[in-house]
C-alpha positions in Angstrom: 116.4 66.4 98.7 113.5 68.3 100.3 111.4 69.7 97.5 110.8 73.4 98.2 110.4 76.5 96.2 111.4 80.2 96.3 114.1 82.8 96.1 116.2 84.2 98.9 117.4 86.9 96.5 118.0 90.4 97.6 115.8 93.4 96.4 118.9 95.1 95.1 120.0 96.2 91.5 121.3 93.1 89.8 125.0 94.2 90.0 124.9 94.9 93.7 122.9 91.8 94.5 125.4 89.7 92.7 128.4 91.3 94.4 126.7 90.8 97.6 127.0 87.2 97.0 130.6 87.5 95.7 129.6 87.2 92.0 131.2 89.1 89.3 128.2 90.5 87.3 130.2 90.6 84.0 130.1 87.9 81.5 132.4 85.1 82.2 135.4 84.2 80.0 134.3 82.0 77.2 137.2 79.7 77.9 139.9 78.2 75.6 139.1 78.4 72.0 141.9 75.9 71.0 140.0 72.8 69.9 143.2 70.8 70.3 143.4 71.7 74.0 142.5 68.9 76.4 141.0 71.0 79.1 137.4 70.0 78.1 136.3 73.4 76.9 133.8 73.2 74.0 133.7 76.2 71.9 133.1 74.5 68.6 130.8 71.5 68.6 131.2 71.3 64.8 134.9 70.3 65.1 133.8 66.6 65.7 130.3 66.6 64.0 130.4 68.9 60.9 133.3 68.5 58.5 132.7 71.8 57.0 133.5 73.6 60.3 130.5 76.0 59.8 129.6 78.1 62.9 126.4 79.8 61.4 123.7 78.9 64.0 121.2 78.8 61.0 123.2 76.3 59.0 121.7 72.9 59.3 125.2 71.5 59.0 126.4 73.0 62.3 123.9 71.2 64.5 122.0 74.3 65.7 118.7 74.1 63.7 116.6 73.3 66.7 115.8 69.9 65.3 117.1 67.5 67.9 118.1 65.0 65.4 120.6 67.4 63.8 122.3 68.4 67.4 125.3 66.7 68.7 124.6 64.3 71.6 126.3 65.1 74.9 127.1 62.7 77.7 128.9 62.8 81.2 132.2 63.3 79.8 131.1 66.5 77.9 130.1 68.2 81.3 133.3 67.1 83.2 135.7 69.8 84.1 135.6 73.3 82.9 133.4 73.7 79.8 131.8 76.4 77.6 129.0 75.7 75.3 128.6 78.2 72.5 125.3 79.0 70.6 124.0 75.8 69.1 121.7 72.9 69.9 122.6 69.8 71.8 120.9 66.5 73.0 121.3 65.4 76.5 119.7 61.9 76.8 120.8 61.0 80.2 121.5 62.4 83.7 124.7 64.5 83.8 126.6 66.0 86.8 128.5 69.3 86.7 131.4 69.1 89.0 133.5 71.9 87.2 132.6 75.2 85.8 130.1 75.0 82.9 129.1 78.0 81.1 126.2 78.3 78.3 126.4 81.2 75.9 123.6 83.0 74.6 121.7 80.9 72.0 122.5 77.5 73.5 119.7 74.9 73.2 119.8 71.9 75.3 117.2 69.1 74.6 117.0 66.7 77.5 115.7 63.1 77.4 113.1 61.9 79.7 115.5 60.4 82.1 117.8 63.4 82.0 118.4 65.7 84.9 121.2 68.5 85.0 122.8 67.9 88.5 125.2 70.8 89.7 127.1 68.9 92.3 129.3 70.1 95.2 132.1 72.0 93.7 130.2 72.5 90.3 129.3 75.9 88.9 126.6 76.7 86.2 126.6 79.9 84.4 123.9 80.4 81.8 124.1 83.8 80.0 121.3 84.3 77.6 119.6 87.4 76.4 116.1 88.5 74.9 117.2 87.9 71.5 119.1 84.7 72.2 118.1 83.0 75.3 119.6 79.9 76.7 116.8 77.2 76.2 116.6 74.2 78.5 113.8 71.9 77.2 112.6 68.4 76.7 113.7 66.4 73.6 110.3 64.7 73.8 107.6 65.1 76.4 109.5 66.0 79.6 112.7 66.0 81.5 114.1 66.1 85.1 115.1 69.7 85.5 118.1 71.3 87.3 119.1 70.1 90.7 121.8 72.0 92.7 123.0 69.7 95.4 125.5 71.5 97.7 126.8 73.8 95.0 127.8 76.8 97.1 129.5 78.9 94.4 128.3 82.6 94.1 128.9 82.4 90.4 125.9 80.0 89.9 123.7 82.0 87.6 120.6 81.5 85.2 120.2 84.6 83.3 118.1 85.0 80.2 117.1 81.3 80.5 114.1 79.5 79.4 113.2 76.2 81.2 110.1 74.3 80.3 108.5 70.8 80.1 110.0 69.3 83.5 108.3 66.5 85.0 108.6 67.8 88.7 110.3 70.8 89.9 112.1 72.8 87.3 114.9 74.0 89.5 115.7 72.4 92.9 118.1 74.3 95.1 119.3 72.0 97.8 120.8 73.0 101.2 124.0 75.1 101.3 123.6 75.9 97.6 123.5 79.3 95.8 121.9 80.5 92.8 120.8 83.7 90.9 117.8 83.5 88.4 117.8 86.7 86.6 115.4 87.8 83.7 114.5 84.1 82.9 111.3 82.2 82.1 110.2 79.1 84.0 107.2 77.8 82.4 104.9 74.7 81.6 106.4 72.3 84.2 104.6 69.6 86.1 105.8 70.8 89.5 107.2 73.8 91.3 109.1 76.4 89.2 111.7 77.0 91.8 112.2 75.0 95.0 114.6 76.2 97.6 115.8 74.4 100.7 116.6 76.1 103.9 120.2 77.1 104.3 120.5 78.1 100.6 120.8 81.6 99.0 118.9 82.4 96.0 118.3 85.7 94.1 115.2 85.9 91.7 114.7 89.0 89.7 112.8 90.0 86.7 111.7 86.5 85.9 108.5 84.9 84.8 106.8 81.8 86.2 103.8 80.5 84.4 102.1 77.2 83.5 103.7 75.5 86.6 101.7 73.8 89.5 103.0 76.6 91.8 105.6 79.2 90.9 107.8 78.9 93.9 108.2 77.0 97.3 110.4 78.8 99.8 111.9 78.3 103.2 110.9 80.9 105.7 114.3 82.7 105.5 114.0 83.3 101.7 110.9 85.4 101.6 112.7 88.6 102.7 114.8 88.5 99.5 111.9 87.8 97.2 111.9 90.7 94.5 108.6 92.2 93.6 109.7 92.5 89.9 109.0 88.8 89.0 105.8 87.6 87.3 104.2 84.7 89.2 100.7 84.4 87.5 99.2 81.9 85.1 100.0 78.7 87.2 97.6 76.0 88.4 97.9 77.9 91.7 99.2 81.2 91.7 100.9 81.4 95.2 104.2 80.9 96.9 104.4 78.1 99.2 106.4 78.9 102.4 107.5 76.5 105.0 107.0 77.3 108.5 109.5 77.4 111.4 111.4 80.2 113.3 113.0 83.3 111.9 115.6 84.9 114.2 116.6 87.8 112.0 114.7 91.0 111.1 112.8 90.7 107.8 110.9 92.9 105.3 108.3 91.1 103.2 107.2 92.8 100.0 104.0 92.1 98.0 104.9 89.7 95.0 101.5 89.9 93.2 100.3 86.4 94.5 99.7 85.2 98.1 102.4 83.9 100.3 100.9 80.6 101.8 102.5 79.5 105.0 102.5 75.8 105.3 102.7 75.7 109.1 103.3 77.9 112.1 105.9 80.7 111.7 107.5 82.3 114.6 109.4 85.5 114.3 112.1 86.4 116.9 113.2 89.8 115.1 111.4 92.6 113.7 108.8 91.7 110.9 107.8 94.4 108.5 104.8 93.7 106.2 104.6 96.2 103.2 101.4 97.4 101.7 99.6 95.0 99.4 101.2 91.8 100.8 98.8 88.8 101.3 99.6 86.0 103.7 97.7 82.9 103.7 97.6 80.2 106.5 96.9 76.6 106.4 94.3 74.9 108.7 95.0 75.9 112.2 98.2 77.7 111.2 99.6 80.7 113.2 101.9 83.5 113.2 103.7 84.2 116.3 105.7 87.2 117.3 108.1 86.3 120.1 109.0 88.6 123.1 112.2 89.5 121.4 110.3 90.3 118.1 107.9 92.7 116.6 105.4 93.1 113.8 104.9 96.1 111.8 102.1 95.8 109.2 101.1 99.1 107.7 99.1 99.0 104.6 97.0 101.6 102.9 93.4 102.0 102.3 94.1 100.8 98.7 96.6 98.3 99.4 96.1 96.7 102.8 98.1 94.0 104.3 96.0 90.9 104.4 96.3 87.8 106.6 93.8 85.2 105.9 93.1 81.6 105.8 93.8 79.3 102.7 90.1 78.6 102.6 87.4 81.4 102.9 85.9 79.7 106.0 85.2 81.4 109.4 87.7 80.1 112.1 90.0 78.3 109.5 93.5 79.4 110.8 94.4 80.0 114.4 95.5 83.7 114.1 98.2 86.2 115.0 99.8 86.0 118.6 101.9 89.1 119.6 103.9 88.2 122.8 106.2 91.3 122.7 105.6 94.9 124.1 107.7 96.4 121.2 106.4 100.0 120.4 106.7 98.9 116.8 103.9 96.6 117.1 101.3 98.0 114.8 98.5 96.8 112.4 97.2 99.7 110.4 95.1 99.2 107.2 95.2 95.5 107.6 92.8 92.9 107.0 92.7 89.8 109.4 90.1 87.3 108.5 88.9 83.7 109.1 91.2 83.2 112.1 90.1 81.9 115.6 90.4 78.2 114.8 91.5 77.0 118.2 92.4 78.0 121.8 95.8 79.7 122.5 96.3 78.4 126.1 93.6 75.8 126.7 91.0 78.1 127.9 87.9 78.0 125.7 87.5 81.7 125.7 91.0 82.3 124.3 89.8 81.2 120.8 90.6 84.7 119.2 91.9 85.9 115.8 94.4 88.1 117.3 95.8 86.9 120.8 97.7 89.2 123.2 99.2 87.6 126.3 99.7 89.6 129.5 102.0 92.7 129.0 102.0 92.6 125.3 101.3 95.6 123.2 99.6 96.0 119.8 98.2 99.0 118.0 95.3 98.1 115.6 93.8 100.9 113.6 91.9 101.4 110.3 91.6 97.6 110.0 89.2 94.9 109.4 88.9 92.0 111.7 86.5 89.6 110.2 85.3 86.0 110.3 86.9 84.8 113.6 85.8 81.5 115.1 85.9 83.3 118.5 86.7 86.9 119.4 88.2 89.0 116.8 90.9 90.1 119.5 91.4 88.8 122.9 93.6 89.0 125.9 93.2 87.7 129.3 95.8 89.9 131.0 97.2 93.4 131.1 97.9 93.9 127.4 98.1 97.4 125.8 95.8 98.1 122.8 95.8 101.8 123.1 95.1 103.4 119.6 92.4 100.8 118.8 90.5 103.0 116.6 88.7 103.1 113.1 88.4 99.3 113.0 85.6 97.3 111.6 84.8 94.2 113.5 82.3 92.0 111.6 80.9 88.6 111.0 82.9 87.0 114.1 81.7 84.7 116.7 82.4 87.4 119.1 83.9 90.9 119.1 86.6 91.6 121.5 87.8 90.0 124.9 89.6 92.5 127.1 90.5 92.9 130.9 88.8 95.9 132.6 92.0 98.0 132.2 92.1 97.6 128.4 88.5 98.6 127.7 89.2 102.3 127.8 91.6 101.7 124.8 88.8 100.9 122.5 87.6 104.2 120.8 84.3 105.2 119.7 85.4 105.2 116.0 85.3 101.5 115.8 82.3 99.8 114.2 80.7 96.4 115.1 78.3 94.5 112.9 76.9 91.1 112.2 78.9 89.4 115.1 77.2 86.4 116.8 77.8 87.8 120.3 77.1 91.5 120.0 78.9 92.8 122.9 82.6 93.4 124.1 83.6 90.8 126.7 85.3 92.3 129.8 87.0 89.7 132.0 90.4 89.3 133.5 92.1 86.0 134.6 94.3 87.9 137.1 93.8 91.5 135.8 90.5 92.4 137.5 91.2 95.9 138.3 90.9 99.3 136.5 94.2 100.8 137.6 94.5 103.6 135.0 92.2 106.5 134.5 90.2 106.1 131.4 86.9 106.6 129.7 84.8 103.8 128.2 83.4 105.0 125.1 79.9 104.4 123.6 80.6 101.8 121.1 77.2 100.9 119.7 77.4 97.6 121.4 77.6 96.9 125.2 80.4 96.0 127.4 79.6 92.7 129.1 81.3 92.5 132.6 81.6 88.8 133.2 83.6 88.6 136.5 83.8 91.0 139.6 85.5 94.1 138.5 87.2 96.5 140.8 87.9 100.2 140.1 91.1 101.8 141.6 91.3 104.9 139.3 89.1 107.4 137.8 86.6 105.6 135.6 84.4 107.6 133.3 81.7 106.5 131.0 80.8 108.4 127.9 77.2 109.4 127.1 75.5 106.3 125.5 77.8 103.7 127.0 76.1 100.6 128.0 77.5 98.1 130.6 75.9 94.7 130.8 76.7 92.6 134.0 76.7 88.9 134.2 74.5 87.1 136.9 75.5 87.8 140.5 78.5 89.9 139.5 79.3 93.3 141.0 81.3 96.3 140.3 83.4 97.8 143.2 84.7 101.3 143.4 87.8 100.9 145.7 90.5 102.9 147.4 91.8 105.4 144.7 88.9 104.8 142.5 85.8 106.8 141.3 82.9 106.4 138.9 81.7 109.2 136.7 78.6 108.0 134.8 77.4 111.2 133.1 75.2 110.8 130.2 72.5 113.1 128.5 68.9 113.0 128.3 69.1 111.3 124.9 72.1 109.1 125.6 72.0 107.9 129.1 74.8 105.8 130.6 73.3 102.3 131.3 74.1 99.6 133.8 71.9 96.5 133.1 71.8 92.9 133.6 73.2 90.6 130.9 69.5 89.3 131.1 66.6 91.5 131.6 65.4 89.9 135.0 64.9 91.7 138.3 67.8 91.1 140.7 70.0 89.6 138.0 73.4 91.1 139.1 74.6 92.2 142.4 75.1 96.0 141.8 77.6 98.7 142.2 79.4 99.2 145.6 81.1 102.5 146.3 83.9 102.8 149.0 85.5 106.2 148.2 84.5 109.6 149.3 85.0 112.0 146.4 82.9 114.4 144.4 83.9 112.5 141.3 81.3 109.8 142.2 78.4 110.9 140.0 75.5 109.2 138.2 73.7 112.0 136.0 71.4 110.9 133.2 72.1 107.3 134.1 70.2 104.0 134.6 70.9 101.0 137.0 68.5 98.2 136.2 68.2 94.5 137.3 70.7 94.7 140.1 70.3 93.7 143.8 70.8 89.9 143.4 72.2 89.6 146.9 73.7 91.6 149.9 77.2 92.9 149.7 78.2 91.9 153.3 75.9 89.2 154.3 73.3 91.6 155.9 69.7 91.8 154.6 70.0 95.5 154.4 73.1 95.5 152.1 71.3 94.4 148.9 70.9 97.5 146.9 71.4 98.3 143.2 73.9 100.9 144.6 75.6 100.0 148.0 77.4 103.0 149.5 80.0 102.3 152.3 79.9 99.3 154.4 82.8 97.2 155.5 84.9 98.1 152.4 85.1 101.8 153.6 83.0 104.9 153.5 81.5 106.2 150.3 79.8 109.0 148.7 77.8 109.7 145.6 75.6 112.2 143.9 72.7 110.9 141.7 70.7 113.0 139.4 68.1 112.4 136.7 68.8 108.8 137.1 66.6 105.7 137.0 67.1 102.8 139.4 64.8 100.1 138.5 64.1 96.4 139.0 66.4 95.7 142.0 66.1 92.5 143.9 66.6 94.6 146.9 66.8 98.3 147.8 67.2 100.8 145.1 70.2 102.4 147.1 71.7 101.1 150.5 73.8 103.6 152.6 75.9 102.3 155.4 78.0 103.7 158.2 79.3 107.3 157.7 78.5 107.2 153.9 76.4 109.8 152.1 74.0 109.9 149.2 74.8 113.5 148.6 72.4 114.5 145.7 69.1 113.1 144.7 67.7 115.3 142.1 65.0 113.8 139.8 65.8 110.2 140.7 63.2 107.6 139.6 62.8 104.4 141.5 60.7 101.8 140.0 59.8 98.0 140.4 62.5 97.4 143.2 61.8 94.6 145.7 62.4 96.7 148.7 62.4 100.5 149.7 63.8 103.0 147.3 66.5 103.9 149.8 67.9 102.3 153.0 69.8 104.2 155.4 71.6 102.5 158.2 71.2 104.4 161.4 74.9 104.7 162.2 76.0 108.1 160.7 74.8 107.5 157.1 72.8 110.1 155.5 70.7 110.4 152.2 69.4 113.4 150.3 66.6 111.3 148.8 
């Protein structure tokens, strides 16, 4: 069978949890006590081994001293049919299969040989009912044994309660497909494999149990994580983590912290609602990813003291691929989260789509009060019209790049975010099919510049806060089109700046304005390094600001503004367009005249 590990148990009180599986939480009937009965019930092992008939577990004559040489030896026939083992010690030197109902009462000790495995086969039931004072002990007679293997045992009565299992050479408990098991208040320790391994398709409850001294405590199928109780102890193993197989989970799931990381072995896709509770830690293997499908959602809301953490299995920049959110569910939230060391590879084949958090077109995600760190590309990126409104209070640090957003998304980045120690110290503004600002918004002063990498159109009211800096790539322009306006109003101490991505005269094309509105204002602003080429093919259209022209008439008011290092004019005014105000405007180091006014109805106050 596949070797997995983990519990699909519910986080209910034991009685309700077992009832949910159809279990009777009351102790099972001890079985027939008539030693002459032929139903296979063992209630007095001394009847065939101790002529005195003593039942005192401390009497060496009754086979319960704990010395295996004094214990009766059991074989397959002793586990056939319905059997009850009372307190006492027993030797099991070979593999035995349970195909009926086998009960082990408090105080049972079974010492297994090196070739022995306890197999609970299809139709078999195992019930071990120990206590703190008198646990059921399943251990090796010598160095090790083969553990418990449930193979198709679907009974809801399967229960290990108050059980101690140790010295297994391999997985202590294997739960195969279509099996069911409850592990309650038990101790799984000092085994050479996984403490509890569970195949997909099985049902497991694990509550109040301790796993220590194993290679790893558990290995789960994806479907079982939601049932993992937080009252288990999973520390003191070679690797303190729960291994989780990847795959697709269709149903809603709430994942709780378990005191150790949950390490996803491969990509996991969620088609329902995923809720990650404060303090949970998810680790991902090399290039692993967590996908939220269009039908799913993710709600990861930690606290400042107990964040939700998603990280690589190794502390290396760009180790795992990251989180992709494809849905536009309003529940999609990362708050008080840490997402680190993602950005291992591209999401859609384009090199710029190496991002720690990936948002396809029309998706939605609120990211607030979180840390985005160590991405091999951008910390967060989207090439379309994703919604990141509420992107506030985040720390974006030690990434190859900060953020990659479309023009319409940039206004969602609030000034309360901080950026530090990123290789590319700017916010990438590019589009891939979403090149236009279509909703009114303000670009905040972020402490790092926005870098416009492709032509950007403005079809709504675009405002820039004092101190905002917009860098523009070579030969790229910004166009204020029908329905759009630009309000770049800074202060003397914090001007709004439009500059080239490189500090070269005539590096980018400039800003063209094709709307007539009083909202078009440059006040305490700078436009530097523009004028790389004309806007309409004419030699007179190469201005840092180009007003009017074939795109429609325009108007703008300029005051306390600097226009410098243009490869053409400072301002070029065409047709019936107007440069309305020109108060305290400084022109410096421009290739051509400060202002060109085309003699065809255009006017300039300069």
